[in-house]
C-alpha positions as CSV (number, residue, x, y, z in Angstrom):
1,M,16.0,52.4,25.1
2,N,17.4,51.6,21.7
3,T,19.0,48.4,23.0
4,A,15.7,47.3,24.5
5,A,13.9,47.7,21.1
6,Q,16.7,45.6,19.4
7,A,16.5,42.9,22.0
8,S,12.7,42.6,21.7
9,S,12.9,42.5,17.8
10,G,15.6,39.8,18.2
11,N,13.3,37.8,20.5
12,L,10.4,38.2,18.1
13,F,12.5,36.9,15.2
14,F,13.6,33.9,17.2
15,M,10.0,33.1,18.2
16,L,8.9,33.5,14.5
17,M,11.6,31.0,13.4
18,I,10.5,28.5,16.1
19,I,6.9,28.7,15.0
20,I,7.8,28.3,11.3
21,I,9.9,25.2,12.1
22,M,7.1,23.7,14.2
23,V,4.6,24.2,11.3
24,M,7.0,22.6,8.8
25,I,7.5,19.6,11.1
26,F,3.8,19.2,11.6
27,W,3.1,19.5,7.9
28,S,5.6,16.9,6.9
29,G,4.4,14.4,9.6
30,R,0.9,14.9,8.4
31,G,1.7,13.8,4.8
32,Q,3.6,10.7,6.1
33,K,0.6,9.7,8.2
34,K,-1.7,10.1,5.2
35,R,0.5,7.9,3.0
36,E,0.7,5.2,5.8
37,A,-3.1,5.3,6.2
38,E,-3.6,4.8,2.5
39,R,-1.1,1.9,2.4
40,Q,-2.9,0.3,5.4
41,T,-6.2,0.6,3.6
42,R,-4.8,-1.1,0.5
43,V,-3.3,-3.9,2.6
44,D,-6.7,-4.5,4.3
45,A,-8.4,-4.7,0.9
46,L,-6.1,-7.3,-0.5
47,Q,-7.7,-10.4,-2.0
48,K,-6.5,-13.7,-3.3
49,G,-4.8,-13.2,-6.7
50,D,-3.6,-9.6,-6.0
51,G,0.0,-8.9,-6.8
52,V,2.3,-7.5,-4.0
53,I,5.9,-6.3,-3.7
54,L,7.8,-7.5,-0.7
55,P,11.1,-6.1,0.8
56,G,14.1,-6.7,-1.4
57,G,12.0,-6.4,-4.6
58,I,10.4,-9.9,-4.3
59,V,7.2,-9.9,-6.4
60,G,4.4,-12.4,-5.6
61,T,0.7,-13.2,-5.6
62,V,-1.5,-13.4,-2.5
63,V,-2.8,-17.0,-2.1
64,G,-4.0,-17.0,1.5
65,F,-4.5,-15.2,4.7
66,K,-3.5,-15.8,8.3
67,D,-4.1,-13.7,11.4
68,N,-1.7,-10.8,10.7
69,A,0.0,-12.3,7.8
70,L,-0.4,-13.3,4.1
71,E,0.7,-16.3,2.2
72,V,2.4,-15.1,-1.0
73,K,3.3,-17.3,-3.9
74,V,6.6,-16.2,-5.4
75,A,7.3,-19.1,-7.7
76,E,5.9,-22.5,-8.6
77,N,5.5,-24.5,-5.4
78,V,7.2,-21.7,-3.3
79,K,5.0,-19.8,-0.8
80,L,6.2,-17.3,1.8
81,T,4.3,-16.2,4.9
82,V,4.8,-12.4,5.2
83,L,3.5,-10.0,7.8
84,K,1.0,-7.5,6.5
85,S,3.3,-4.7,7.7
86,G,6.0,-6.1,5.4
87,I,4.1,-5.2,2.2
88,V,6.0,-2.4,0.5
89,G,4.1,-2.1,-2.8
90,F,1.2,-3.3,-4.9
91,L,0.9,-4.5,-8.5
92,T,-2.2,-3.1,-10.2
93,N,-3.5,-5.7,-12.7
94,A,-0.9,-8.4,-12.8
95,T,-0.4,-11.8,-11.1
96,P,3.3,-12.3,-11.7
97,A,3.5,-15.8,-10.1
98,N,0.9,-17.1,-12.5
99,Q,2.2,-15.5,-15.8
100,G,4.7,-18.2,-16.6
101,G,7.7,-16.4,-18.0
102,T,11.2,-18.1,-18.1
103,K,11.9,-21.1,-16.0
């Protein structure tokens, strides 16, 4: 009878570990979904003149909209068409393509 009690406590421990792992996976996925929803909300709210960061660290200003894409000005007379899903960051109160800087 002693071995049966040890086996059931071992099964209980195993089940508890599985439940804890499942909760951790659920919790981490929930945070990621929340961040993605927040990013999508900011992408949908973009307007002309807003600063964005593209993959590779390219910084530009939104100058136009297409179906599922944006036209982004990255330098004088240089515009890129970028998918909305390609926006990796946002600039708060700057329009880098219009600030001048060094040429």
